[in-house]
C-alpha positions as CSV (number, residue, x, y, z in Angstrom):
1,M,-48.4,41.4,30.9
2,S,-44.9,41.9,29.5
3,E,-44.0,41.0,25.9
4,P,-41.9,37.5,24.9
5,A,-38.5,38.8,24.1
6,R,-37.5,39.1,20.4
7,R,-34.1,38.6,18.7
8,P,-32.4,41.3,17.5
9,P,-33.2,41.8,13.5
10,A,-29.2,43.0,13.8
11,R,-27.9,40.2,15.2
12,A,-30.3,37.7,13.2
13,A,-28.6,39.0,9.7
14,L,-25.4,38.7,11.1
15,S,-26.0,35.1,11.9
16,S,-27.8,34.2,8.3
17,G,-24.5,36.3,6.6
18,S,-21.8,34.2,8.7
19,D,-23.9,30.8,7.5
20,R,-23.8,32.0,3.9
21,V,-20.1,33.2,4.0
22,F,-19.0,29.5,5.6
23,Q,-21.3,27.6,3.3
24,V,-19.1,29.6,0.4
25,L,-15.7,29.0,1.8
26,I,-16.4,25.2,2.9
27,L,-17.8,25.3,-0.8
28,A,-14.4,26.7,-2.2
29,L,-12.4,24.5,-0.1
30,A,-14.1,21.4,-1.2
31,S,-13.6,22.6,-4.7
32,V,-9.9,23.0,-4.6
33,I,-9.5,19.1,-4.0
34,V,-11.7,18.4,-6.9
35,L,-9.8,21.0,-8.8
36,V,-6.1,19.4,-8.0
37,F,-7.5,16.1,-8.7
38,V,-8.7,17.2,-12.4
39,L,-5.6,19.2,-13.0
40,S,-3.5,16.1,-11.8
41,V,-5.0,14.1,-14.0
42,Y,-4.8,16.6,-17.2
43,Q,-1.5,17.4,-16.8
44,L,-0.2,13.4,-16.5
45,T,-2.6,12.8,-19.6
46,R,-0.7,15.7,-21.3
47,E,2.8,14.3,-20.6
48,S,2.2,10.8,-21.1
49,W,0.1,11.3,-24.4
50,P,3.3,10.4,-26.5
51,A,3.8,7.2,-25.1
52,L,0.2,6.4,-25.1
53,Q,0.0,7.2,-28.7
54,A,2.6,5.6,-29.9
55,F,2.3,2.3,-27.8
56,G,-1.4,2.1,-27.6
57,W,-2.5,-0.8,-25.2
58,R,1.0,-2.5,-25.7
59,F,2.5,0.1,-22.9
60,F,0.3,-1.9,-20.6
61,S,0.9,-5.2,-22.1
62,E,4.4,-5.3,-23.6
63,R,7.4,-6.5,-20.9
64,T,10.3,-4.8,-22.5
65,W,11.6,-1.5,-21.5
66,N,14.8,-0.4,-23.2
67,P,15.5,3.3,-23.1
68,V,18.0,2.6,-25.6
69,E,16.2,1.3,-28.7
70,G,13.1,3.7,-27.6
71,V,10.9,0.2,-26.4
72,F,8.8,0.9,-23.7
73,G,6.5,-1.6,-21.7
74,A,5.0,-1.3,-18.5
75,A,3.9,-4.8,-18.2
76,S,6.5,-6.1,-15.8
77,M,6.6,-3.4,-13.6
78,V,2.4,-3.5,-13.3
79,V,3.2,-7.3,-12.2
80,G,6.0,-6.3,-9.8
81,T,3.9,-3.4,-8.1
82,L,1.1,-6.0,-7.4
83,V,2.8,-8.8,-6.5
84,T,4.7,-6.7,-3.8
85,S,1.8,-5.1,-2.5
86,V,-0.7,-7.9,-2.2
87,V,2.0,-10.2,-1.0
88,A,3.7,-7.5,1.8
89,L,-0.5,-7.0,2.4
90,A,-1.2,-10.8,3.0
91,I,1.7,-10.8,5.4
92,S,1.2,-7.7,7.7
93,V,-2.7,-7.8,7.9
94,P,-2.5,-10.9,10.3
95,L,0.6,-9.7,12.1
96,A,-1.5,-6.0,12.4
97,V,-4.7,-7.9,13.5
98,A,-2.8,-9.8,15.9
99,S,-1.0,-7.0,17.8
100,A,-4.2,-5.0,17.6
101,L,-6.3,-7.3,19.6
102,F,-3.5,-7.8,21.8
103,V,-3.3,-4.0,23.0
104,A,-7.0,-3.7,23.0
105,E,-8.3,-6.9,24.6
106,Y,-5.3,-8.5,26.5
107,A,-2.5,-6.3,27.6
108,P,-2.6,-4.3,30.4
109,K,-2.4,-0.7,30.5
110,W,0.8,-0.2,31.7
111,L,1.9,-2.8,28.8
112,A,-1.0,-1.6,25.9
113,N,0.2,2.3,26.0
114,P,3.8,1.6,25.4
115,V,3.4,-1.2,22.7
116,G,0.7,0.8,21.1
117,Y,3.2,3.9,20.6
118,L,5.6,2.0,19.3
119,I,3.8,0.2,16.7
120,E,2.8,3.8,15.7
121,L,6.0,5.2,15.1
122,L,7.0,2.8,13.4
123,A,4.6,5.2,10.7
124,A,7.2,7.7,11.5
125,V,10.2,6.6,10.6
126,P,11.4,7.7,7.1
127,S,11.6,5.3,4.2
128,V,15.3,6.0,3.6
129,V,16.0,4.3,7.0
130,Y,14.1,1.4,6.5
131,G,15.6,1.5,2.8
132,L,19.3,1.5,5.0
133,W,18.0,-1.0,7.6
134,A,17.2,-3.4,4.9
135,L,20.4,-3.0,2.9
136,F,22.8,-3.7,5.8
137,V,21.1,-5.8,7.8
138,I,18.3,-8.3,6.0
139,A,20.4,-8.1,2.6
140,P,23.6,-9.7,4.0
141,I,21.3,-12.5,5.6
142,L,18.9,-13.6,2.6
143,G,22.7,-13.2,0.7
144,R,23.9,-16.0,2.7
145,W,21.3,-17.9,2.2
146,Q,21.0,-17.9,-1.4
147,T,24.7,-18.7,-1.4
148,A,24.2,-21.6,1.1
149,Y,21.4,-22.9,-1.5
150,F,23.3,-22.5,-5.0
151,V,26.3,-24.5,-3.6
152,D,23.7,-27.7,-2.3
153,P,24.5,-30.0,-4.8
154,A,20.9,-31.6,-4.1
155,N,19.7,-28.0,-5.4
156,L,21.8,-28.0,-8.6
157,P,19.7,-29.4,-11.2
158,T,16.7,-27.6,-10.4
159,I,18.9,-24.4,-10.3
160,T,20.0,-25.4,-13.9
161,R,16.7,-25.8,-15.4
162,C,15.6,-22.8,-14.1
163,N,18.6,-20.7,-15.3
164,E,17.7,-22.8,-18.7
165,L,14.4,-21.1,-18.9
166,W,15.5,-17.8,-17.7
167,A,17.5,-17.8,-21.0
168,Q,14.9,-18.3,-23.1
169,G,12.7,-15.6,-21.5
170,Q,10.5,-18.2,-19.9
171,T,9.9,-19.2,-16.4
172,S,7.5,-21.3,-14.1
173,L,6.4,-21.7,-10.4
174,Q,8.6,-23.7,-9.3
175,C,11.1,-21.2,-10.9
176,F,9.8,-18.7,-9.2
177,F,10.8,-19.9,-5.4
178,V,14.7,-20.5,-6.9
179,P,17.2,-17.9,-6.5
180,S,18.1,-16.2,-9.6
181,G,20.8,-14.1,-8.3
182,A,23.1,-13.5,-5.2
183,G,23.4,-10.3,-2.6
184,G,20.2,-10.2,-0.8
185,R,18.6,-7.2,-2.7
186,G,15.7,-8.3,-4.8
187,L,11.8,-9.1,-4.9
188,A,11.9,-10.9,-1.2
189,L,13.5,-8.2,0.2
190,A,11.0,-5.4,-1.0
191,I,8.3,-7.6,0.4
192,I,10.0,-7.7,3.9
193,I,10.9,-4.1,4.0
194,L,7.1,-3.5,2.5
195,T,5.1,-5.7,5.3
196,V,7.1,-3.5,8.3
197,M,6.6,-0.3,6.5
198,I,2.4,-0.7,6.4
199,L,2.1,-2.8,9.7
200,P,1.6,0.2,11.6
201,Y,-1.4,1.5,9.4
202,T,-3.6,-1.6,9.4
203,A,-3.0,-1.8,13.4
204,S,-3.2,1.3,14.5
205,V,-6.7,1.3,12.8
206,A,-7.8,-2.0,14.0
207,R,-7.0,-1.1,17.8
208,D,-9.0,2.1,17.8
209,V,-12.0,0.6,16.3
210,I,-11.6,-2.4,18.4
211,R,-11.6,-0.5,21.2
212,L,-14.8,1.6,19.8
213,V,-17.0,-1.5,19.6
214,P,-19.5,-0.9,22.4
215,A,-19.0,-3.0,25.8
216,D,-22.6,-4.1,25.9
217,Q,-21.7,-6.6,23.1
218,R,-18.8,-7.8,25.5
219,E,-21.4,-8.1,28.3
220,A,-23.9,-9.8,26.4
221,M,-21.7,-12.3,25.2
222,Y,-19.8,-12.9,28.4
223,A,-23.4,-13.1,30.1
224,L,-24.6,-16.0,27.1
225,G,-21.0,-18.1,28.7
226,A,-18.9,-17.4,26.0
227,T,-15.1,-17.6,26.0
228,K,-12.9,-14.5,25.3
229,W,-11.9,-15.7,22.0
230,E,-15.9,-16.6,21.3
231,V,-16.3,-12.9,22.5
232,I,-13.6,-11.5,20.2
233,S,-14.6,-13.6,17.2
234,R,-18.3,-13.3,17.0
235,A,-18.9,-9.8,18.7
236,I,-15.8,-7.7,18.2
237,L,-14.7,-8.7,14.9
238,P,-17.8,-8.7,12.7
239,Y,-18.4,-5.1,14.8
240,A,-15.2,-3.8,13.8
241,R,-14.6,-5.4,10.0
242,A,-15.6,-2.5,8.1
243,G,-13.0,-0.5,9.9
244,I,-10.4,-2.9,10.1
245,L,-10.9,-2.9,6.1
246,G,-10.2,0.7,6.1
247,G,-6.6,0.4,7.9
248,V,-5.9,-2.0,5.0
249,I,-6.6,-0.3,2.3
250,L,-4.5,2.4,4.0
251,A,-2.1,0.3,4.1
252,L,-2.2,-1.1,0.5
253,G,-2.1,2.6,-0.6
254,R,1.1,2.9,1.0
255,A,2.2,-0.4,-0.4
256,L,1.3,0.9,-3.9
257,G,3.0,4.4,-3.5
258,E,6.2,3.7,-1.8
259,T,8.8,4.7,-3.5
260,L,12.3,5.3,-2.0
261,A,12.7,2.2,0.2
262,V,11.5,-0.3,-2.7
263,A,13.5,1.7,-5.2
264,M,16.9,0.8,-3.0
265,V,16.2,-2.6,-2.6
266,I,14.2,-4.3,-5.2
267,G,17.2,-4.4,-7.6
268,D,15.8,-2.4,-10.3
269,S,15.2,-4.9,-13.2
270,Q,12.4,-4.0,-15.6
271,D,12.9,-7.7,-16.9
272,I,9.7,-9.8,-16.0
273,L,9.4,-11.7,-12.7
274,K,11.9,-15.0,-12.7
275,S,12.1,-15.5,-9.0
276,L,11.1,-14.4,-5.8
277,W,15.0,-13.9,-4.5
278,G,16.0,-12.1,-8.1
279,G,15.7,-8.3,-9.2
280,A,12.5,-6.6,-10.3
281,S,10.9,-3.4,-10.0
282,T,7.4,-1.4,-9.7
283,M,6.2,1.2,-11.3
284,A,7.3,3.8,-8.2
285,S,10.6,2.9,-7.9
286,V,11.4,3.1,-12.0
287,I,9.9,6.9,-11.6
288,A,12.3,7.5,-8.6
289,N,15.5,5.7,-10.7
290,Q,14.7,7.2,-14.4
291,F,12.7,10.4,-14.4
292,G,15.8,12.7,-13.4
293,D,17.8,10.9,-16.7
294,A,15.3,10.4,-19.1
295,Q,16.4,12.9,-21.5
296,A,14.6,11.8,-24.4
297,A,11.2,13.0,-24.9
298,L,9.7,9.4,-25.3
299,H,11.3,7.9,-22.4
300,R,10.2,10.9,-20.4
301,S,6.6,10.8,-21.3
302,S,7.1,6.7,-20.8
303,V,8.0,7.2,-17.2
304,V,5.2,10.0,-16.7
305,A,2.8,7.2,-18.4
306,L,3.7,5.2,-15.5
307,G,2.6,7.8,-12.8
308,L,-0.7,7.9,-14.9
309,T,-1.3,4.1,-14.2
310,L,-0.4,4.0,-10.8
311,F,-2.8,7.0,-10.0
312,F,-5.5,5.4,-11.7
313,L,-4.7,2.2,-10.2
314,S,-4.5,3.9,-6.6
315,V,-8.1,5.5,-7.3
316,V,-9.7,2.0,-8.4
317,V,-8.6,0.8,-5.2
318,N,-10.0,3.5,-2.9
319,F,-13.3,3.5,-4.8
320,A,-13.3,-0.5,-4.6
321,A,-12.9,-0.1,-0.8
322,R,-15.3,2.4,-0.4
323,L,-18.0,0.1,-2.0
324,I,-16.6,-2.8,0.0
325,I,-16.7,-1.0,3.7
326,A,-20.1,0.7,3.0
327,R,-21.5,-3.3,2.6
328,L,-19.7,-4.3,5.6
329,T,-20.3,-1.3,8.1
330,P,-23.5,-2.7,10.1
331,K,-26.8,-1.0,10.0
332,G,-27.1,2.0,12.2
333,I,-23.9,3.2,12.0
334,Q,-23.4,4.1,8.5
C-alpha cells in the first residue's frame, strides 16, 4: 500500500515566507496612504497656523478679504464653494441618472455604446478647455441676456432697489436673482460649467450599477405584469441607489475641488454673494488666483488656511457619504 504524497517542506516554507512578505508589502503600501494624509494635515495646519492664530474662529465667519489692510475672512468663499457645488449637483444628478437609464435600459446596443463613450469623454476634457468654452460660448449669451434685462423698463425699479441694498452691504432673496453686473462671468456661469464637468462621474457610475442589477429582479417584476417604469422605479433604482449615491459623492468631490475652470469664469469677487449673475469666488479659485502673489506672511497663511478648510470639508463629505452608502446598500451585498 503506497503512502499518500506529502508536500515538500521547502515549498511549504517558501509559500509561508512569500505570504509574510506579501503581507508586509501590503501593510507598507497601506501605511503610505495614512502617512500622506497625516503629513498633509500637519503641513497645512503648520502653514495656516499664523492666520488661524491671528483671526481665530472669525476667519470662518468674517466676510472681508482685504490683503491691503491685512484682514482675511473665508465666509464668502465657503458660501461660494457650497453654493456652486450643491446647485451644480442638483442640476446634474437628474440629467446623469436619466442618461444612465437611457443607455442601460432603453437605447439599442448600437446607440448605447457610442452615447456611453461620449458621456465618459466629458470627464477626459481638460479643465482649461471647459473654461475657454464657457468664456467664448456661454458668457456672451449670458451677457446679452443681462444687457436686455437691464434696459427693460419694467425691471428698473427692482434693479434700482437692489443696487441700493448692495451699496449698503445688504442683500435679499429677490435681489439674488437680479443681475448685478454685465458680461456673463459670475456665479451662474460657474454653476453651468461645473454641471457639465461633474455630469459624467454620476452618469458613468449610475450606468454601471444599473447594469449590475440582477436579471431575476427584472424578470420577476415583468412576470407580475409590471410596466417598464414600474420595473425601473421599484426593482432597479432601489437596488442601485447606493452605487448611484457613490457616483453623486464622487461628482460632489470634483465640484468642491475644481479650480481652473471655475477661477476663469466666476469673476473673482471676495464680497458676499449678491446675485446669481454677479461675481463670486470659491476657496479653490482664490487659492489658484492669489497663492502665487501672496507676498505677506499673513496673506500667504490665510490662503493656505483656505486649503486646509477645503481639505477638511472634503473629508467630512466623504465620511458622511460612506455612512449613507452603508445604510442604503441592500443587505447581502455589503
